[in-house]
N, C-alpha and C positions, 0 to 999 in steps of 0.2 A: 538487623535490617540491611538491605543492600544499599549501595551508594545512591541509588535512585530513591530511596526512602520506602520502598515496598517490602513486604514481609517475604522471607525465604521460607518455604515449607519445610517442616521437620517431620521425621518419622521415628517412632519408637518401635524397636524390635527386641525380642528376647534372644534371637540368635539366627543362625543359618540352619535351615531344615534340610536342604539338599544342595549339593554343589556338583557341577559337571563341567566338562570341557567339550565343546562341539563347534565345528566350523571356525576354529581359531579364537573362540570367545569363551570366557569363564562365565558360567550362568549360575546364579544363586537364588534360592527361594528364601526370602526373609520371613521369619515366623514370629508370632507372639502367641501367648497362651490363650486358649479359647475360654470364653465365659460360660459356654453351654455344653461343650463336648468334653466328656471325661473318660478316662481309662477304667479298667476293672477295679482299680484301687481308689477311684474317685479323684485322681489327679487330673488337672486340666491338660488337654491334648494341644500340641502345637498346631497352629493354622497358618497357612501361607498368607501373608498380607501384601507382599510386593515381590517383584522379580527384579534382580539386579544383574545386568549384563555388562561385563568389563572386558577390555582387551587384555591379552596376557601380560603385556607390559604394565598396564594399570593395576592389574591384580597383584603383580609382584611388588610394585611400589607400595600398594596398600598393605600388603603382608609385612613389608619392612617397617612401615609406620606403626602397625599394630604391635610388632615385636618390640619396637623401641618403647612404646607406651607400656607394654607388659614389663619390660626391664625397669622402667622408671617406677612403676607401681610396686615392684619387688623391692627396689632400693628404698622406697618410702615405707615399706612394711605393710602395705595393703595386701599384697600377694605373697605367698611363700612358695619357694621351690619345692617340688615333690621329688621323692627318690624314684629312680627308674622303675622299680618293681610296681609301685603304686600307679605310676603313669601308664605303664603297659596294661595293667588290669582295668583301668578306667580312663582312657585317653581323652575323653570329652569333658572331664570335670577339672576345673581350676581349683586351686587351694587358696581360699581367701582367709587372710589373717583375722583373728578376732580382736 
C-alpha cells in the first residue's frame, strides 16, 4: 500500500520480448505466455502485455540493480554460474539451482 492507503498496481511478466533504443529512450515490450496461442510444438507463445519506456540513465540503474540481485541469488544458491561455452550457446537461459 502507498502512504495514502491506496493500492499500488502490480504487473506480472514472464520477461522482455523485445528491447530497443530510440530517441534517447530504452523501450521494452513486457511479455507473458499466452493461454491460447501456441507454437508448432504446443508451447505457449509470448504476448506483449505492457510497454516500458525508460531513460538511458534509468535503464542503467535498473540493470545494476538486477545484476546485484542476480549476484545475491547466486550467493544464496538459487542460481548457478554457467561456463562461458554454455552461455554463448544459449545466452537467454539462466541456470537455476535445484
